[in-house]
C-alpha positions in Angstrom: -0.1 0.3 0.1 2.6 2.5 1.1 3.0 5.9 -1.1 0.6 4.1 -3.5 -2.9 4.5 -2.4 -1.9 9.0 -2.4 -1.9 8.1 -5.9 -4.2 9.7 -8.0 -5.2 6.4 -10.0 -4.7 2.8 -8.9 -5.1 0.1 -10.7 -6.1 -3.1 -9.6 -6.2 -6.9 -11.7 -7.3 -10.0 -11.2 -4.7 -11.4 -9.3 -4.0 -8.1 -6.8 -4.3 -8.7 -3.4 -4.6 -5.8 -0.9 -3.9 -6.0 2.7 -3.1 -3.7 6.1 -1.4 -6.7 8.2 0.0 -4.0 11.1 -2.0 -4.7 13.8 -1.0 -8.4 13.8 3.0 -7.0 14.0 2.3 -4.9 16.9 2.0 -1.5 14.7 -0.4 0.5 13.4 -1.6 1.4 9.4 1.3 4.6 8.8 1.9 6.6 5.6 -1.0 8.5 6.3 -3.0 5.3 6.8 -5.1 7.6 9.4 -5.7 10.5 6.6 -7.2 8.2 4.0 -8.7 5.3 5.9 -11.4 7.4 7.5 -12.3 9.2 4.2 -12.7 6.5 2.1 -15.3 6.6 -0.9 -17.2 3.8 -1.1 -18.6 3.1 -4.8 -22.0 1.8 -3.5 -22.4 5.3 -1.8 -20.5 8.0 -3.9 -23.6 9.4 -4.4 -24.5 9.6 -0.9 -22.2 12.4 1.1 -20.8 11.9 4.0 -21.2 8.3 4.1 -18.6 6.6 5.5 -19.8 3.2 7.2 -17.4 0.8 8.9 -15.2 -1.0 6.3 -12.3 1.5 6.6 -11.6 0.6 10.9 -12.6 -3.0 9.9 -9.7 -3.3 7.2 -7.3 -1.3 9.6 -8.2 -3.6 12.3 -8.1 -6.6 10.7 -6.1 -6.6 8.3 -8.3 -8.6 5.8 -7.1 -9.3 2.3 -9.2 -7.8 0.1 -9.0 -8.8 -3.9 -9.3 -6.6 -6.7 -13.4 -6.5 -7.0 -13.2 -5.4 -3.1 -10.6 -2.6 -4.1 -13.4 -1.1 -6.9 -16.0 -1.4 -4.2 -13.9 0.2 -1.5 -12.5 3.4 -3.9 -8.8 2.0 -2.8 -8.4 1.3 -6.7 -9.5 3.4 -9.1 -9.4 1.3 -12.4 -9.5 -2.8 -12.9 -7.8 -3.7 -15.6 -7.2 -7.5 -17.0 -3.5 -8.8 -15.7 -3.2 -9.7 -19.3 -3.6 -6.2 -20.7 -1.1 -4.6 -18.4 2.2 -4.8 -21.1 -0.4 -3.6 -23.6 -1.2 -0.8 -20.7 2.3 -0.1 -20.3 2.8 0.7 -23.7 -0.3 2.6 -24.3 0.9 5.3 -21.0 3.9 5.5 -23.2 2.6 6.3 -26.6 -0.2 8.9 -24.5 2.4 11.2 -23.0 4.8 10.7 -25.6 2.4 11.9 -28.2 -0.6 13.8 -26.2 -1.3 17.8 -26.0 -2.9 17.7 -22.7 -1.8 17.5 -19.3 0.0 14.1 -18.0 -3.3 13.5 -15.9 -5.5 14.3 -18.5 -3.9 12.1 -21.0 -3.2 8.9 -18.6 -7.1 9.3 -17.1 -8.1 9.0 -20.8 -5.6 5.7 -21.5 -7.0 3.9 -18.1 -10.6 4.6 -18.8 -10.1 2.7 -22.2 -8.8 -0.3 -20.4 -10.5 -0.2 -17.4 -12.9 -3.4 -17.2 -16.8 -2.2 -17.0 -18.0 -5.6 -15.9 -15.9 -5.9 -12.5 -18.7 -2.4 -11.7 -21.3 -4.8 -12.4 -20.2 -7.9 -10.4 -19.1 -5.7 -7.1 -22.4 -6.8 -5.2 -20.6 -10.3 -5.3 -17.4 -9.1 -3.5 -16.6 -9.8 -0.1 -17.3 -6.4 1.3 -20.3 -5.7 -0.7 -22.0 -9.0 0.6 -20.7 -8.5 4.4 -21.2 -4.8 4.5 -24.3 -4.5 6.9 -22.4 -6.6 9.5 -19.0 -4.7 8.7 -21.0 -1.6 9.6 -22.7 -2.9 12.3 -20.0 -4.2 14.2 -17.3 -1.4 13.1 -19.3 2.2 12.7 -18.8 4.9 14.8 -17.6 2.9 17.2 -15.6 4.5 20.0 -13.9 1.2 21.3 -12.3 -1.7 20.1 -14.7 -3.2 23.2 -17.6 -2.0 21.5 -17.0 -3.7 18.1 -16.0 -7.2 19.9 -19.3 -6.8 22.0 -21.0 -6.2 19.1 -19.3 -9.1 17.4 -20.1 -11.2 20.1 -24.1 -10.5 20.2 -24.1 -11.9 16.9 -22.0 -14.8 16.1 -24.1 -17.5 17.2 -26.3 -16.3 13.8 -22.9 -15.0 11.9 -20.2 -16.7 10.5 -18.2 -13.3 9.6 -18.8 -12.6 12.9 -16.9 -15.6 14.6 -14.2 -15.6 11.7 -13.9 -11.5 13.0 -14.1 -11.8 16.5 -11.0 -15.4 16.0 -8.7 -12.5 13.6 -8.8 -9.4 16.2 -7.9 -12.0 19.1 -4.8 -12.5 17.0 -3.6 -9.2 17.0 -2.1 -6.7 19.6 -4.6 -5.4 22.2 -2.6 -2.1 22.4 -2.3 -1.5 18.7 -6.0 -2.4 18.3 -6.5 0.4 20.4 -4.3 3.2 19.2 -5.2 2.1 16.0 -9.0 2.8 16.4 -7.8 6.5 18.2 -6.0 7.3 16.0 -8.2 6.7 12.9 -10.8 8.8 15.5 -8.4 11.5 15.5 -7.7 11.2 12.0 -10.9 11.8 10.7 -11.1 15.6 12.0 -8.0 16.6 11.2 -7.7 18.8 8.2 -4.9 17.7 6.2 -2.4 14.9 5.6 0.4 16.9 7.0 -1.5 17.2 10.0 -2.1 13.7 10.0 1.3 12.9 9.0 2.5 14.1 12.3 0.5 12.6 14.4 1.5 9.3 13.3 5.2 10.6 13.7 4.1 10.6 17.2 3.0 7.0 17.2 5.6 5.6 15.7 8.1 7.2 18.2 6.1 5.6 20.4 5.7 2.3 19.1 9.6 2.2 19.3 10.5 2.4 22.6 12.1 -0.8 24.3 9.6 -3.6 24.9 7.0 -2.4 22.2 4.7 -5.3 21.0 6.5 -3.7 17.5 9.3 -5.5 18.7 7.5 -8.7 19.9 5.2 -9.1 16.5 8.8 -8.5 14.7 9.9 -11.6 16.3 7.5 -13.9 16.2 6.6 -12.9 12.2 10.2 -12.3 11.0 13.1 -13.8 13.4 11.5 -16.5 15.4 8.9 -17.1 12.9 6.6 -19.0 15.4 3.7 -17.0 14.7 3.2 -17.2 18.7 3.6 -13.4 20.1 3.2 -12.9 23.8 1.6 -9.6 23.9 1.8 -6.9 26.5 -0.4 -6.0 28.0 -2.0 -9.4 26.7 -5.9 -8.1 26.7 -7.9 -4.9 25.6 -8.8 -4.8 29.1 -5.1 -4.4 30.1 -4.9 -1.0 27.6 -6.3 1.8 29.7 -7.3 5.1 28.0 -3.7 6.7 29.8 -1.6 4.4 28.0 -3.0 4.6 24.7 -3.1 8.3 25.1 0.8 8.3 25.4 1.2 7.5 21.8 0.3 10.7 21.1 2.2 12.9 23.2 4.0 15.7 22.3 7.5 15.0 21.4 8.9 18.8 22.4 11.9 19.8 19.7 11.5 15.9 17.9 8.0 16.7 16.7 8.2 16.3 12.8 6.0 19.6 12.3 5.2 19.0 8.5 2.0 20.8 9.5 3.7 23.6 11.0 3.8 22.8 14.4 0.2 23.5 15.0 -1.4 19.9 15.6 -2.0 18.3 18.4 -4.3 15.8 18.3 
């Protein structure tokens, strides 16, 4: 994801896999994630001003893996192009940019739309996010705490495979990362610019680098020992207090990043 999510054009194919698994390694969706995730422009909601829903929170907390149709549905991808046509697309973009009298953005948009597979728009109701949207919104939309999310999922799990699977997933994640990530998304939804969001994320990143942080443990379990069994500390949501979460957003003094001019204190 990284920098590409901030690009004007984002192409997916039938082979694309997208995920933000940071809570599984004791971190948070960074590189501007706290800016764009609360502002997802979902395909089915583009005509309903102000509708965001729970998809962003769901993706950020669970690290769910999405395919191309889900990326179009979520507005994460702007175009869906069959992988067999990628080389043809590359040549067409080169030709357009070499020969067009239009601005770069204008000629690129036209080429991408000429390759965009309109059939995927018809099939969006079959996308995972679309099929589970009601339950995603019920559990994740507007929630102010991870405990509220878990409680909602627990209340419907007897009748919902989605709820059961999602609960199992959340139990694998760092409790600290879950709570800090949700708080960051809430705060990120209120900032006025990506610069403010990046200032906030820098504060968070410095807190996650502290000795004994879950990030060290997550990396150990995933990449060093490769045991897949991190020992989170605290080990439960109840152990992660509001005061503990707030420390991840503390002012850094003269170490502030100050992309937004140093006026943002979230």
